[in-house]
C-alpha atoms as one frame of an Amber mdcrd trajectory, in Angstrom:
protein
  97.196 112.698  98.285 100.872 113.361  99.008 102.600 109.957  98.906 104.709
 110.878 101.920 101.662 111.099 104.206 101.558 107.328 104.656 104.979 107.408
 106.258 104.518 110.664 108.170 101.208 109.645 109.740 102.539 106.162 110.597
 105.636 107.615 112.222 103.569 109.870 114.474 100.890 107.279 115.326 103.247
 104.397 116.104 105.802 106.538 117.931 103.317 107.574 120.613 105.047 106.776
 123.937 102.585 104.086 125.069 102.519 102.081 121.827 105.175  99.538 122.755
 103.539  98.594 126.033  99.996  98.608 124.600 100.857  96.355 121.681 102.714
  93.866 123.856  99.551  93.372 125.979  97.022  92.780 123.213  96.799  89.023
 123.685  96.215  89.541 127.397  93.297  91.855 126.678  91.410  90.970 123.475
  90.163  87.575 122.288  90.368  88.509 118.595  94.092  89.151 119.067  94.487
  85.744 120.719  92.801  84.099 117.723  94.736  86.044 115.112  98.150  85.658
 116.742  97.554  81.941 117.264  96.734  81.556 113.570  99.840  83.445 112.485
 102.087  81.601 114.929 100.943  78.288 113.488 101.791  79.502 109.998 105.273
  80.574 111.138 105.959  77.299 112.923 104.752  75.260 109.947 107.173  77.232
 107.772 110.047  76.413 110.120 109.151  72.713 110.079 110.127  72.611 106.415
 113.712  73.422 107.350 116.163  75.726 105.625 115.084  78.935 107.391 118.195
  80.502 108.933 117.505  84.205 108.425 114.315  86.254 108.635 113.130  89.826
 108.094 110.108  90.913 110.137 108.720  94.088 108.593 106.546  96.040 111.025
 107.708  93.740 113.821 106.134  95.791 116.596 106.921  94.615 120.102 108.451
  91.370 118.854 105.597  88.882 118.984 106.970  86.937 115.996 110.572  88.110
 115.708 111.257  86.808 119.236 109.426  83.563 118.428 111.773  83.052 115.482
 114.873  84.048 117.452 113.999  81.481 120.130 114.218  78.844 117.433 117.699
  79.872 116.367 116.755  82.059 113.384 118.774  85.258 112.876 116.098  87.953
 112.705 116.092  91.532 111.490 113.390  93.235 113.554 112.303  96.206 111.423
 109.778  98.772 112.621 108.884 102.443 112.219 108.340 102.902 115.975 111.077
 103.636 118.526 108.804 102.720 121.488 107.929  99.410 119.826 111.585  98.590
 119.249 112.475  99.549 122.812 109.783  97.212 124.164 110.859  94.442 121.786
 114.453  94.735 123.041 113.239  94.387 126.634 111.228  91.283 125.782 114.068
  89.817 123.704 116.463  90.295 126.620 113.997  88.585 128.968 113.786  85.704
 126.486 117.575  85.523 126.183 117.646  85.960 122.404 119.204  89.401 121.862
 122.203  87.827 120.123 119.891  86.448 117.418 118.295  89.807 116.628 119.147
  93.040 114.841 116.829  95.979 115.521 116.310  98.536 112.760 114.045 101.585
 112.814 112.745 102.340 109.346 109.761 102.569 107.017 108.568  99.765 104.738
 108.486 102.299 101.898 112.297 102.089 101.766 113.932  98.653 101.878 116.797
  99.651  99.574 119.371  98.694 102.226 118.579  95.021 101.658 119.686  92.880
  98.741 117.663  90.543  96.532 116.847  87.289  98.323 118.789  88.329 101.422
 116.440  86.623 103.890 115.179  83.036 103.815 111.901  84.139 105.378 110.188
  87.511 105.071 107.117  88.248 107.155 104.969  91.313 107.710 101.967  90.901
 109.997  99.137  93.069 111.363  98.743  95.072 108.156 101.682  97.538 108.075
 101.666  97.117 104.290  98.122  98.506 104.225  99.339 101.626 106.027 101.717
 102.465 103.155  98.905 103.537 100.780  99.268 104.508  97.942 102.526 102.522
  97.833 101.148  99.183  99.006 101.849  97.218  95.813 105.386  98.575  95.574
 106.008  97.598  99.193 104.770  94.041  98.579 107.128  93.905  95.607 110.034
  94.988  97.793 109.196  92.412 100.463 109.119  89.761  97.729 112.425  91.046
  96.328 114.365  90.610  99.586 112.734  87.219 100.202 114.848  84.165  99.413
 112.442  81.321 100.138 109.136  82.066 101.896 106.933  85.153 102.244 104.258
  85.420 104.960 102.064  88.481 104.772  98.935  89.811 106.434  97.195  92.933
 105.155  93.961  94.703 106.000  90.954  92.833 104.601  88.407  94.950 102.731
  85.544  92.500 103.174  86.548  91.850 106.768  86.593  95.564 107.565  83.254
  96.451 105.989  81.125  95.070 108.885  82.792  97.613 111.195  80.792 100.312
 109.426  77.634  98.790 110.909  79.160  97.775 114.245  80.866 100.601 116.150
  81.122  98.392 119.257  82.742  95.414 117.547  85.874  95.512 119.709  83.776
  95.155 122.874  82.774  91.671 121.697  86.356  90.530 122.187  87.297  91.960
 125.592  88.748  89.023 127.516  87.906  90.296 131.008  85.181  92.878 131.661
  86.958  93.973 134.843  90.162  94.827 132.990  92.057  98.019 133.763  93.541
  98.227 130.263  92.775 101.790 129.078  91.579 100.932 125.578  89.503  97.924
 126.655  88.047 100.031 129.470  87.106 102.733 126.957  85.364 100.169 124.734
  83.313  98.879 127.654  82.472 102.269 129.148  81.419 103.844 125.832  79.413
 100.911 124.483  76.006 102.495 125.127  77.084 105.886 123.832  78.489 104.359
 120.631  75.319 102.314 120.093  72.890 105.172 120.628  74.853 107.545 118.421
  75.177 105.095 115.509  73.604 105.633 112.079  74.272 103.345 109.134  75.834
 105.166 106.171  75.295 103.202 102.970  77.392 105.683 101.023  80.417 105.062
 103.253  79.930 101.294 102.948  79.761 101.467  99.162  82.842 103.700  98.964
  84.855 101.287 101.093  83.647  98.339  99.041  84.601 100.136  95.821  87.885
 101.819  96.777  89.155  99.825  99.744  90.298 103.011 101.452  89.781 103.862
 105.113  90.730 107.427 105.914  92.135 110.232 103.819  91.659 113.972 103.986
  90.378 114.017 107.595  93.481 112.147 108.797  95.766 114.442 106.837  94.062
 117.491 108.330  94.402 116.087 111.843  98.078 115.376 111.221  98.623 118.937
 110.028  96.980 120.218 113.213  99.608 118.333 115.207  97.503 115.293 116.032
  98.345 111.596 115.697  95.509 110.133 113.590  95.099 106.466 112.806  96.976
 105.513 109.669  95.255 105.828 106.283  94.592 102.196 105.456  94.084 100.243
 102.239  91.935  97.102 102.419  92.696  94.319  99.948  90.272  91.966  98.276
  91.398  88.288  98.335  91.703  87.962  94.561  93.573  91.251  94.379  96.256
  90.147  96.839  96.618  86.755  95.184  96.975  88.440  91.797  99.739  90.744
  93.055 101.721  87.839  94.485 101.317  85.746  91.345 102.365  88.652  89.105
 105.521  88.913  91.189 106.286  85.328  90.173 105.637  83.804  93.581 104.204
  80.304  93.668 102.081  78.112  95.921 100.074  81.102  97.167  97.815  80.127
 100.072  95.414  82.417 101.886  93.288  82.561 105.020  91.180  84.959 107.063
  92.121  84.782 110.759  89.117  85.529 112.944  86.387  84.654 110.435  84.865
  82.021 112.723  85.422  83.838 116.026  83.551  86.941 114.877  80.348  84.858
 114.665  80.460  83.943 118.379  78.799  86.158 121.045  80.916  87.941 123.644
  79.704  85.913 126.607  80.393  82.595 124.851  83.860  83.683 123.763  84.735
  84.582 127.344  83.409  81.213 128.583  85.497  79.341 126.005  88.645  81.279
 126.834  88.228  80.506 130.551  88.482  76.748 129.952  91.974  75.624 128.805
  90.762  72.585 126.851  87.866  74.417 125.194  90.199  77.289 124.342  92.676
  74.925 122.657  89.911  73.103 120.777  88.369  76.408 119.717  91.679  77.757
 118.382  92.279  74.466 116.544  88.912  74.746 114.831  89.346  78.454 114.072
  92.602  77.633 112.309  90.878  75.020 110.147  87.765  77.098 109.420  89.572
  80.364 108.681  91.586  78.743 105.868  88.469  77.777 103.936  88.447  79.758
 100.673  84.760  80.576 101.057  85.284  82.540 104.289  88.836  83.883 104.113
  87.689  87.353 103.019  85.811  87.728 106.298  88.852  87.445 108.526  88.222
  89.905 111.331  91.040  92.338 110.623  93.544  90.734 108.318  93.837  88.781
 105.117  96.768  86.362 105.329  98.847  84.992 102.464 101.861  82.716 102.242
 103.903  82.234  99.089 107.204  80.789  97.928 109.940  82.083  95.691 110.158
  80.037  92.517 113.314  78.075  91.796 113.974  80.327  88.801 113.738  83.443
  90.977 116.150  81.979  93.504 118.714  81.189  90.805 118.617  84.723  89.392
């Protein structure tokens, strides 16, 4: 596979005109996004509680869900993304929040962070798996994110174990639609095609075993679609928990902690999830428990979409 395809496919997929608006509405539309973003926000806020975070780099920052959160708390943030529509939407939201002066917006690919110096940012974060879209360069990209990190690295990548159940559940996203009467185009599609997707499904043990073995979702079909002028979903690499921990430890990072956002929520039926979300107290209690449960080492690999890791730069690394 041509190494440049990761960047080329990502550029075309994420620069579709509607991406900025779609991504900014995810928490208004899907319960799994509510759970995941809540988990990640807690991790960010806990990092800030420790003090000493003045600068941050958000790699694959999208429509600004976390870069704006940081800017609101006085952190100077570099909002870095491959998508012009995402950046445009993030600027709109940052202006509404009154934090434009705390943010720099940069369009670029995670495959090239050469513009940034070693330890330049106190906090480096990259959420919602953009690292997994850089296959076959994913380990190099993690190394570069660690290089520009001065104090704390927060990272979420695609989870191999968490993704595998999708191969036997083509309607999994329907479970998490917040409101069945929604007009959101993607949520509407999930609801309207549920029967069709169910009736047309056949379990492919070969595909499941290949994903378990190689961790790779996509490949030649996506490249062919790209060459035809289409905008396929990004070729994605799914990490195993021990694999990600090993990479971070080999980079010399310390105090590596991991979790699997969404592991508990994916066990709850659609109707019950909607009932919980409709009650403010139950919703808060549910998110509190999800946060506790999803950090248990026995379930973290089954996070619904992402595998999360936090790590710190060692004192020796900081000095050099």
